N, C-alpha and C positions, 0 to 999 in steps of 0.2 A: 504493500499500500504505500510506503514511504517512497519507494522508487518513482511509483506512478506520479506522485505529488511533485517530486523533484522534476521529473520530466515535464510535467505541465507547466511548473514554474519556468522551466528553461525555455519552453516554446513562447510562453507568454512575453519573456524578456525579448526573445529574438524577434517576434511579432512586433513588439514595441519599438526595438531599435530600427527594424526596417521601416516603420511608419514614421519614425522621427526624421531618418534619412529622406524618405520620400517627400516629407513636408517641408523639410529644409531646402531640398532641390526645387520644389514646387515654388517656394517663396522666392528663391533666387531667379527662376524663370519669370515669375509675375513681375518682380521688380525690374528685370531687364527689359520686359515689355512695356513697362511704365515710364522707364528714363530714357532720354536720347542716348542713341548709340554713337559716341564721340568718334569712333573710328570710321564712321560713314561722312564725316566732314572732308570736304576736299582739301588736300595739302598739294599747293602748287609747287612743281619743280622748275624745270627749264622754261624758257619762253618759247613754247611751241607754235604760238601764232601771234598776230598782232592785234588780236581781240581785245578791246579796252573795256574791261568790266566795270570800271568806274563810270564811264560815260552810259554804258548800258543800264547800270542801276539809277543814273540820273533820268534816263528815259522812262524807267519803271516808276520812279517817284512822281514824274509828271503825269503819267498815266493814271496813277493812283488819285493824283489831285483833282482829277476830272470827275472822280466818284463812279458810280455805276455807269457802264458803257454798252448797254443792250443794243441789238439792232434797231434802226429807225429811232435814234435818240439824238439829241443835241450834242451830248458828250461824244458819242462815236463819230459824230459828223466833225468835231473839233479835232478829235485823235486823227481822222482820216486826213484832214487838211495838214496836220503836222506831219505825218508820215510822208505825204506828196512832197511837202516843201523840203523835208529832209533828204528824200531821194533824189530830187532834183539837184540839191547841192552836191549829191555824190556823182551826178551825171549819168544816172541810169534811166533808160527808157521805161516808162510806167504806162501800162495799159489798165484802164478801168473797166471792169465788167458789171454792170449794174444787172439786177435780176429781181423778180417779183418775190418778195417774201411773203409767203402765204400763211395766213393765220392757221395755228395749229388746232384750234377748236373754237366754238362760239363763245367761249369764255373771253378769247383774246379780243382786243379792241377793234383792230382793223388791220388789213393787208398794208404793206408798204413796199419800199425798195431797198434792198441791200446792195452793197458793192463789194466786190473782190478786187484786190490791187494785185498786179502782176508786174515785178519789176525784172527787167532783163540785164543780165551780165553775159555779154556776148562772148562766145567761145570761138576757137579757130578750128574747132573740129566738129562733124555732123553730130547731131542728136542733142538732146536736152535731159538734164537733171533737175527735177522739181523739188524745191525745198519750201515746206510751208508751215505756217503757224496760223491759229485764229486771234482776231483781235477784239471780237465781241465779248461781253461778259453775260453771265446768267441772270434773267429777271428775278428779283425777289422783292416782294412788298412788305414782308414781316421784318427784314433786317437790311442794313446798307450793306449790300453785298458788292464789293469793288473788284473782287476777283484777281488779287495782285500776282499771285503765283498761278492761278488757274488760267489767267488770260494774258496779263501784261508781260509775264516773264518771257513767254515764246514770242510775242509781238516786238518786245524790245531787243531780245536776242537776235532775232532775225533783221532787225534794222542795223544793228552793230555789225552783223555779217555783210549786209550790203555794203558798208563803209569799208570793211576789211578787203572784200573782194574788187569794189570798183566796177568801172563799166566794161571791163575786159579781162579776160583770163586765157590761159593756156588750157586747152581741152574742150569738153562739151560746154554748151552755153547752160547757164542756170537760170531757171525762173523762179524767183523769190515771190511767193504768194501769201499774202494776208487775208485769210477767209473770214468772210462775214456770213451771218446766218448759221454758224456752228451751233449756237445754244437754241433751244426751244423758246418761241417767243410767248407760249403759255407757260407761266410758272409752275402751274400744276404738274407740268410734264418733266420728269427729272432726266431723261434720257437725251443726249444730244440730237438736234434736228438735223444737222448737217445739209441744210438746204443751200448753202453757198457753194459748197464743193460739188454737190449734184449738179448745180445750175453750170458751174464752170466747166465741167466735163462735157455737158451737152453743148455749150458754147464753143469750146475748142474743137468738138468733133465737127460742128457745123462750118467752122473757119477751116477744116482740114488740118488742124495743128495738133491735134491730140496724138497722132501716130508719130510725131517728132520725140515725144516723152519716153525716154528709155527705163527711167526709174524715178520713184516719188519718196522723199523722206519727209515726214510729218514730226514737229518738234513741239512738245508743250509740257508746262509744269516742271520746268528744269531748274527753277530758281532755288528750290528747297535747300537749306543748309546741309542737310543730310542726304546728299544725293545718291539715289537707288535706283536706277532705270530699270524697269521689268523687260524681260524678254518678250517680244510681240510674237506670240505662238502662230498668228496668221500669216507672217512674213516669210518669204523664202529663206531657208536656212543660211544659204550662202550670203544673203544680204546682212542678216544679223551678225554672222561670223566676221564679215568684213569690219564692222564697227567694234566688235569684240577683240578681235585680233590688233586692231589699232589702239584700243584702250589699254590693252595688256602692255604693248610695246611702250606706251607714254606713261605708264605708272598709274593708270585710272581704272584698272580692271575690276576693283572691289565696288566700283559705282555703276557696273553693269552686270545686273543680278541674272542667275540662271532661273530665277522665279518666273515660270510662264504666265503670261497674263493675255487673256482674250479681251477685247474692248471694242468700242465703236470710236471712230475719228473720221477726220476729213480725208484720210487715206482711202477709206471705203469705196467711194465712187470709183477712184482710180485703179483700185485693185480689181474691181469687178468689170473694168473695162479692159483687163488683161495685162496690166503692167505690174512689175515688182514694186511693192510699197512696203515701206517699214515705218513703225511709229517709235519715236524715243520719247517715253513719258515715264515720269517718276509717279507711281500710283500710292506711294505711302507718304503722306505729307508730315514731315517731321521725323524725328529719330525715335518715335514709339507709337504704340497704339493708341495711347492717351493723347499725344500731340495730334495724331491723325484725327481723332475724334472731334478735337477741339478746333482743328484748322480747316479741315476739308469742307468747302462750300459753305463756310460760316463768315461772320463779320470779322473773325481773327485771321482771316487770309489778307495779310498786310506786309509790308516791305521789311518790317522788323523780322520776319521769319526767313528772309532771303539772304543769300550770300553771292557776291559777284564771282567767287571762285567757282561756284558750280556752274555758272553761265560759261565761264572761261573754259572748264574742263570739258564740256560738250562742244564749245567751239574748237577746241584743239583737235579733238577726236574727229570732227566733222571735216577740218581742213585736210587732215593726214589721211582720212579714209578714202576721201573722194578720188585720188589717183589710182588706187587699188581697185575701187568699185568700178572706175571706168575701164580698167584693163579687162576685169571680168566681163563687163558688158560687150567689149571688143571681142573677146574670145567666144562669146556666146554667138555673137552675130557672125563671126567667122565660121562656126561650126554649122551655122545654117545654110551657108553657101555650098 
């Protein structure tokens, strides 16, 4: 009987120890999910590109100062005028593509006109690589949602890339696109409407320009101090790998996650038109689950959560990935002949 009691006590102690270890590990895991992961902050090394992230952050601050910038708003009109002025100073040809922005439901006030902007960096080789971001923000009446990371980070990053590339380059032409109509006009609809990108694909096809585009790269939500770009599971593997390999070479590998993410974006219409398209998007806002909950599509999406180093890292990778991307496109075209 005594031996049985001793065995039972040992079992109870062992179970208790295991439970204590489990609770300890669980506490560590919960704590790490609630606190920012400092290792995800970008550490810049060499000057891999001429991207001026201080100027990009100034543009973001200006966009934030405009307040909410939904489609068919005075604030977005003001931002569009600013983009056109800045692009003219760079010397880029800019094409404006207006489109009818249809109401999402009877709840929405009325239809209006959206405008996509296409700035052209002329290349000396056939073909086009399109690089895009959206510049409208989500309609919200319950809060003042300015969408600084959600919208302004991509729009400002693309503007600074226009300054970096200038009006001419060696290689394919680049079409830099600021998409309007990304967000739903009806605030009750949470999914992106993507009206601008759908309209632009139709317009380019009507102009017989769509077939000139060899690849499309969409960029968004990349201002987060804790940069962690998800792998776009809908993109061709070779296209993601080109950016992943470049990020590894430049020391930014940890900011390009193997976490696969399926999502909607302005790349969708181009992908459906048959061209390779990749989205570079950070889907975890902040360095923790708690941060994400507090910042994602809330009034806390402000410039104090953003870091210019993250913008610079994405720019560095873009600049150095493009030559390899174009070589792969050339090889694919040669294989078709």
